[in-house]
N, C-alpha and C positions, 0 to 999 in steps of 0.2 A: 461818280460825280465829284466826290471829295468835299472838303470843307469850303464854304463860301466866305472868302475874305475880301470881296470886291469893295465893301464899304471902307476898308482900311488901307487898301493898296492904291498907290498913285504911280502906275507904270509909265515908262517913257516910250513914246512912239518911236519906232525905228524903221528906216527904209531898208528893204532887202539888200540894197547895194552896200550898206554898212556892214553886212554879214559876209561879204565876199571873202572867199578863202577860208571860211570857218567850218569846222565839223560840228554837227549838231546831233545829239542823241534824241531821237524822236520816239515818244510814247506811242507805239504803233496802234494799239487797240483804240486809244483815245482819238487818233487821227482817222482811223477806219470808221469809227462811229460818226465823226464829223462828215466824212464823205457820204456815208449811207443816209445821214439825216438831210444833208443839203442837196445832194444830187438826186433829184426826184422829178417825176412827171407832174404836171399841174394838178392831177387828182390825188397826188401823194404817193402813188405807186413808185417803188424804186425802179431804177433802170434794170431791165432784165433781158435775157436773150429769149429765143423762141422756145427753149426748153423750160423757161421759168426760173432759170438761175440768176440770182442777183449779180449785177455788174457795176453798180454805183461805185463800190470801193475800188474796183479795177480801173475804172475811168479816172478816179481821183489819183490813184497811185501812179498812173502813167502821165496824164496831162498836167496835173498840178505839181507833181514832183519834177517834171520837165521844167516848169517855171522856176523852181528852186535852183536847179542845176544851172539854168541860164543866168541866174543871179549870183552864181559863184558859191552857193551853199552846198555843203557835202553832207547829206543826211545819212545817219546810221540808224537803222530801224531796230528798236528794242521791243521784243515780244514778251507778254506776260507769261509767267510760269504758273505754278499751283498757288491758288489764293490761300491766304492764311485762314485758319479755322474761325478766327474772330470776325472775318468778313462775311461769313455765311448769311447772317441776318440781313446785311445790306444787299447782298446779291439776290436774296429772295424778295426783298422789298422792291428792287428794281424790276424783277420779273413780273411781279404783281402790277406795277405801274405800266409796264409794256403791254401786258394782257388787257388791262382796262382801256388803254389808249387804242389798242387794236379793235376792241368792240365799238368804241366811240367813233373810230375812223369808218368802220363798216356802216354804222348808223348814219353818219353824215353823207356817205356816198349814196345810200338809199334815198335820202332826202334831197339829194342834188346840191348839197351845201359844200361846194368844192373848197371854199376858203377854210372852213373848219376841218374838212377832210385832210387837207394838206398839213395843217398845224398838228392834228392828232397823229398823222402818219409819221411825222418827223420823230415822234416819241416811241416808235415801235421797233427801231433798229436792234438787231440781235447779232452777237458774235457767234455764229454757228461754226461747226467744224469746217463746213464747205467754204465759208467766207474766209476763215483763218488760213486754211490750206491753200486756197487760190491766191490769197495775198502773198503768202510766203513763196509760192511758185513764181509769181510775176516778179517780185522784188529780187529773187535769186537770179532770174534770167536777165534782169536789168543790171546786174552786177553790183548792187548796193550791199554794203555789209549788213548782216543780221546778227543780233545778239539775243540769246534765249535767257531771259531773267529767271533766277530761282523762284521768284514770287512776283511782286508788282513790277511792271515795266518802269514806273516812275522811280522806284527805289534804285533800280539798276542804272537808269539814266543819271540820277544824282550821284551815284557811286563813280560812274565814268567821268562825270564833270569834275568831281573832287580830285580825281587822279590826273586831271588835265589832259585826258585823252580826247575830250571834246570841249568845245567852247561853252556850250550851254545845253540845257535840257529843254525840249519842246513839248508842251502839253497845255491843254486848256485848264487843267486842274491846279489849284494852288497847293495841293498836297506835296508837290515837288519841293516847296519851300520847307515843309516840315521834315522831309527826308534829307534836307541839307544841300540841295543844289545851289551853287554860288550864283548862277544866272538862270532865270526862267524865261523862255520865249512863249508868248501866247499869240494865237491867231496866225501862226506861221503859214498855214495853207488856206486861210479863210479871208484874205484881204479882198476888199471890194465892197460893193453895196449889198447889204443883207437886210432881210425883213426881221423886224423885232418880233419875237415869239408872242403870239396872242394879240398882236396889234396890227392895224393896217398902215404901218409906217415903216420907213426904211432908214437905216443909218450906215455911215461909212465905217467899215471895219479895217483897222490897220494893225500891223504886227507890233506887239508890245514887248518890252524887255523889263524884267524886274531884277534888280540887284539885291540879293538876300541881305547882305550886310547893311546896305542903305535902308532897306525896309525895316530891319530890326532896330537900327539906330533911330529911325523916325518914330517908331512905336515906343522906344525906350525900354525894350525887353531883350532877353537872350533867346536863342533858339529853343532852349529847354523850356523857357516860359511860354514861348509860342505854342509848343506842343501841348503843354498843360492847358493853355487858354483854349485851344481847339478841341480838347477833350470835353471841356465845358459846353462848347457849342454843339459838338457831335462830329465824329469822323466816320470813315468807312468801317471802323472797328468798334464803334460804340455810338449809342443814341444821343448822348449828351443830356443836359438838364433842361427841362421845359422852361421856356421864358427867358433863357439866356442866349443872346445873340452876340455878334462879334464885339461891339462896343462895350457891352456890359461885362463880357468875359475879360476883355482887356483891362478894364478898371479893377475888376476883382483880383486879377493876378498881380497887377501893379501895386494894389493896396495891401495884398496879403503875402506876396512872394512866390508861392507855389500852390499846386493843386491840393496837396494835403491840407494846407492852412485854409484854403477856400472851402473845401468840403466840411471842415470842422466848423467854420463860421456860419455857413448857410444850412448845415444839418442835412447834407445830401451825400450820397456815395456813388461812385462810378466803379462798377465791377471791372476787375482785370486791368485797372488803370496802370499798374506798374508794367504789365506785359505790353500794353499798348504803347506806353512811353518808350519801351525798349525796341519795339518795331520801328519806330521813327528815328530813334537816336543811335541805335547800335547795329544797324544793318551792315552786313558784310556781303557785298555782291560777288558775282563770279568774275574772275580775271580771264576767263576762257573766251576771248573775243578778239576780233581784228577790226581795224577801222579803214583798211585799204580797199579801194574800189577794184572791181574786176571788169574786164571787157564785157560789153553787152553780148548775150547770145541772141543775136538779131532774129535768126530764123525761128528760134524757140518762142520768142516773144510774139512774133507775127502769127505763128501757127496756133499758139494758145489763144490769143485774143480774137483771131478770126473765127476760132471754134466757138467763141462767145458772141459772135455776130458783130464784132467791131469792124469798121471799115479799114481795109488793109492800107489804103492810101494815107488815111489820118494817122494810123499807127506808125507807119514808116516816117511820116513827117515829124512826129514826136521823137522818134528815135534819132532822126537826123539832128534835131535840136540838142538832144542830150549829148550825142557824140561830138558835135561841133563845140559845145560849151566845155566839155571835158578836155578836148584837144587844146583849146585856147587857154584853159586854166593850167594845163601841164606846161605849155610853152612859156607862160608867165613865170611859173615856178622855176623853170630851167633858166630863164633870163635873170631872175633875181639871184639864183645861185652863182651864175657867171659874174654878175655885177659885184658880188661880195668879194671876188678875188682882186678887185681893182680899187 
């Protein structure tokens, strides 16, 4: 989930057309969770085939990614590697929350309360080996570049963005800013009208972009101070200090300079803070990746998705859209290259 900085961030809304021709490093697990949470049946059950295999994520990776390609965006999918040992407590806490939501979902179904059931079901999504492997298989057949991160996908995406191999990192989590991505895209695959969690109201969701330098300048702090501030709030690697939210943490850091001075002032201690700081500030990602697209293995995509009970006609239609968009993008690049000679 990452640290919540929404009270401090003022992102700029961006139309997908503004991202035309841009390569974007996508935090794949983050996006997969979005698909599994949002693409569900009215009672909350995820889309599944006749064998009971979840297909919500496959639907998202095909149809919503086709929308991105049609908008001229070139996604590079970054997969998480082995989580850092300090993340173990957060992962266990998330599992407990999912287990609790699972029980509450079942109870709501038994009562016939479909509204509550749907809300609780959205909180139960799990990155199982089957979900991960089927996502990799489909993305590979579609010809999209895949990058295997040594640890967090957000870290690797930020690393690629800093190397200027991609324009931006795409994730819902603000942690990307702590990891140092120059540009963060949010809601890349979630545009449209969405229900507000826990409420019977809807709001318009649009793609947002956050410029890290502008964000830090507005707050009046450095990236190092942002990391210290977020350790006070709590990150994926530490619990934080009770009673300290984003605004209070910001004031404490601005008034005292760094985390060590704040801890001395308030009489609190954050275990392993130096190691956590190092995770965010001194990450060296893998350079073993490519950002070039490959042709779609059309028959493999069709065979795979039909085996998951997808409609063959709809699958082919989505593939037609992707191939058409790629051809048009290639033609425009070629024309720009020719124009540069004159």
